[in-house]
C-alpha positions as CSV (number, residue, x, y, z in Angstrom):
1,M,179.9,149.7,44.7
2,Q,181.8,147.2,42.5
3,N,180.0,144.3,44.1
4,V,176.6,145.9,43.2
5,K,177.7,146.2,39.6
6,Y,178.8,142.6,39.5
7,L,175.5,141.4,41.0
8,L,173.5,143.5,38.5
9,K,175.6,142.1,35.6
10,T,175.2,138.5,37.0
11,D,171.4,139.0,37.2
12,V,171.3,140.2,33.6
13,T,173.4,137.3,32.4
14,L,171.1,134.9,34.3
15,Q,168.0,136.5,32.9
16,M,169.5,136.2,29.3
17,Q,170.2,132.5,29.9
18,I,166.7,131.9,31.1
19,E,165.3,133.7,28.0
20,V,167.5,131.5,25.7
21,K,166.2,128.3,27.4
22,R,162.6,129.3,26.7
23,H,163.1,130.0,23.0
24,T,164.6,128.0,20.3
25,L,167.2,130.0,18.4
26,Q,167.3,129.6,14.6
27,I,170.6,129.6,12.8
28,P,170.4,131.7,9.7
29,T,170.7,129.9,6.4
30,K,174.0,130.3,4.5
31,L,173.4,132.0,1.2
32,Y,175.9,131.8,-1.6
33,R,176.8,134.2,-4.4
34,I,177.6,132.9,-7.9
35,G,181.3,133.3,-7.3
36,E,181.1,130.9,-4.3
37,L,179.2,128.4,-6.4
38,V,182.0,128.6,-9.0
39,R,184.6,128.1,-6.3
40,Y,182.9,125.0,-4.8
41,T,181.6,123.3,-8.0
42,P,183.1,122.5,-11.5
43,F,180.7,125.0,-13.1
44,S,181.7,128.3,-14.6
45,R,180.0,131.6,-13.8
46,Q,178.4,131.6,-17.2
47,T,177.0,128.1,-16.7
48,I,175.6,129.0,-13.3
49,H,174.0,132.1,-14.9
50,N,172.6,130.1,-17.8
51,Y,171.2,127.4,-15.5
52,T,169.4,130.1,-13.5
53,I,167.9,131.7,-16.6
54,M,166.8,128.3,-17.9
55,G,165.1,127.4,-14.6
56,L,167.4,124.5,-13.8
57,I,168.4,126.2,-10.5
58,R,167.0,129.2,-8.8
59,E,168.1,132.0,-6.6
60,V,166.3,132.4,-3.2
61,Q,167.2,136.1,-2.7
62,W,168.8,139.1,-4.2
63,T,171.3,141.4,-2.6
64,E,170.5,145.2,-2.5
65,G,173.1,145.5,-5.3
66,G,171.2,143.0,-7.5
67,H,173.4,139.9,-7.0
68,R,171.7,136.5,-6.9
69,L,171.9,134.5,-3.7
70,Y,171.5,130.7,-3.6
71,D,170.8,128.5,-0.6
72,E,172.5,125.2,0.2
73,S,170.0,123.2,-1.9
74,V,171.6,124.4,-5.1
75,F,174.5,122.0,-4.5
76,E,172.2,119.0,-4.6
77,R,170.5,120.3,-7.6
78,L,173.8,120.9,-9.4
79,S,174.9,117.4,-8.6
80,K,171.7,116.0,-10.1
81,I,172.3,118.1,-13.2
82,M,175.8,116.8,-13.6
83,E,174.6,113.2,-13.4
84,L,171.7,113.7,-15.7
85,K,173.8,115.6,-18.3
86,K,175.5,112.2,-19.1
87,T,172.4,111.0,-20.8
88,K,169.9,113.9,-21.1
89,T,169.6,117.3,-22.8
90,L,169.2,120.4,-20.7
91,W,165.6,120.7,-21.6
92,E,164.9,117.1,-20.6
93,I,166.7,117.8,-17.3
94,R,164.6,120.8,-16.7
95,R,161.4,118.7,-17.2
96,I,162.7,116.0,-14.8
97,L,163.7,118.5,-12.1
98,N,160.4,120.4,-12.4
99,K,158.5,117.1,-11.9
100,E,160.5,116.6,-8.6
101,E,159.5,120.0,-7.2
102,P,156.4,120.6,-5.2
103,A,153.6,122.3,-7.3
104,G,153.9,125.5,-5.3
105,E,157.6,125.9,-6.0
106,I,157.0,125.6,-9.8
107,T,154.2,128.2,-9.7
108,K,156.3,130.6,-7.6
109,R,159.1,130.5,-10.0
110,N,157.2,130.8,-13.3
């Protein structure tokens, strides 16, 4: 009886391996809360919030509790903002960053 169970288990495992080979698995995107952005960048919670409100960065989702979630692209955007802040105002930076976005992204956000 134990051999039968083992054979059945082996067949199921083999079937699962075949299914995985036929389909490409997608790794879910890591999403970050504001606190994590604060931890990994030199920006304060208030600055992250202000940049979001101003449209310099944007959240990609919200939690059920109403917290903003950002994807990994926010780190590149924050790096650009840091560099541009050396010579530009925040409103100039917003114009520059909006020009770099595809037209559909700007429309979705506004």
